[in-house]
N, C-alpha and C positions, 0 to 999 in steps of 0.2 A: 390363137391356136396354135396346137403344136402339130407338125405336119411329120408325116413317117420318113420325109427326105429330110428333114431337118434332122431327127433322131439319128438316122443312119451316118449323115454329115457327121456328126459330133462323135458317134461311136469311131468313125474312120479318123478322126483327131485324134481320138485318145489312145487308139491305137497305135500310129504315128509318133505320138508321144512316148507310150510305154517303150516302143522299138527304141527311140532315142536314146531315154534314161540309161535301156539294158547297153547299148554302145559305149556312153560315156563311162558305165560302170565300168566296162571289160577294158576303156583304154586305163583307168585308173587301175587297175587291178594289173595290168604290162607295163605300167610304170612304174610303179610300185616296186613289182618282182626285179624288174630290170635294171633299177637302180643300185641295189645294194650287190648285185652280179659285177656291175661294172665296177665299183669300189673294191671288190673283191679281187678281179683281172690287174685292176691298175695298182695294188699294192702287193701282188705276187709279182709281177712282172716287171711293176716301172722301177724298183730298187734293184741295182746291181749288187753283187757283195763286195762288201768296204775291205 
């Protein structure tokens, strides 16, 4: 028999899983955005006029 407490616990777990997935997605987006910016900066400032 499924109890109300079991359902509430499962819902809480699913909500935490959803939050974790969102944070991971944002982390991936930040690393994707910052990687090209770092490359662009290093190529702009890394080489001196020859």
